[in-house]
C-alpha positions, 0 to 999 in steps of 0.5 A, a space after each residue: 474478495 471483500 475483506 471487512 475489518 471489525 471495529 476492534 481490528 480497525 482500532 488496533 490498526 489505527 493504533 499501529 498507524 499512529 505508532 508508525 507516524 510517530 516513528 516517521 516524525 522522530 526520524 524527520 522523514 518526508 513522504 516519498 514519491 511526491 505524496 502530499 505531506 498533509 496526508 501522513 496520518 491517513 496514509 499510515 492508518 489506511 496502510 496498516 488496515 490494508 496490510 491487516 486485511 491482506 493478512 486475513 485474506 492470506 491467513 498469515 500473521 501480521 506483525 503490525 509495527 515494523 521498520 522502514 523497508 520491511 515486508 508488509 505481510 509475511 513476504 508480501 507487500 501491499 498497495 491500497 487505493 480508495 478508488 475501485 478502479 484504481 491501479 497498483 502503483 509501483 516505483 523504480 526502487 520497488 523490489 523485482 522479486 516481491 509480490 505487490 498486492 492491490 487492495 481497493 477500499 477504505 475505512 476497514 472495507 477492502 477488496 483484494 484485487 490481486 498481485 504482480 511480481 515487481 519485475 513484471 509490474 515495472 514494465 515500460 508499458 505501465 510507466 506514466 510520467 506525472 508532474 502535478 501542478 504544484 511541481 510534485 513528481 508522481 511518476 510511477 508504474 500504474 499497473 491495471 487490475 486486469 493483469 493482476 492475479 490471485 492465489 
């Protein structure tokens, strides 16, 4: 299912991403899970746009600016990658009872790939140990799209 955001929707989400990033700076937060510190603005804006896209898909209200560890869309959480064949990435601290959705795309054009419960996605068969050449640890559960489900 393809979701395309309008220019005004992208503008709104970009503003939410800026607000989130300013909150991030004020908290003196650092990116988690070995993410590159130089992608902060992009992560915040694309994250907000993917949340809004999922809210459109699910036909639920999107709160926008929230607080750390809050749900992304209603009771659902979202992960986004620009790669069409990308995996849904989960981490050990992700909640077992939550649905985690994967959207692929960028710049306001996303495809909803499906979801999996945290507990099901955190299976040993999906675990990949990944240490980047610069030493950052990007180990995580990489859940393939083939096991995701849609409503």
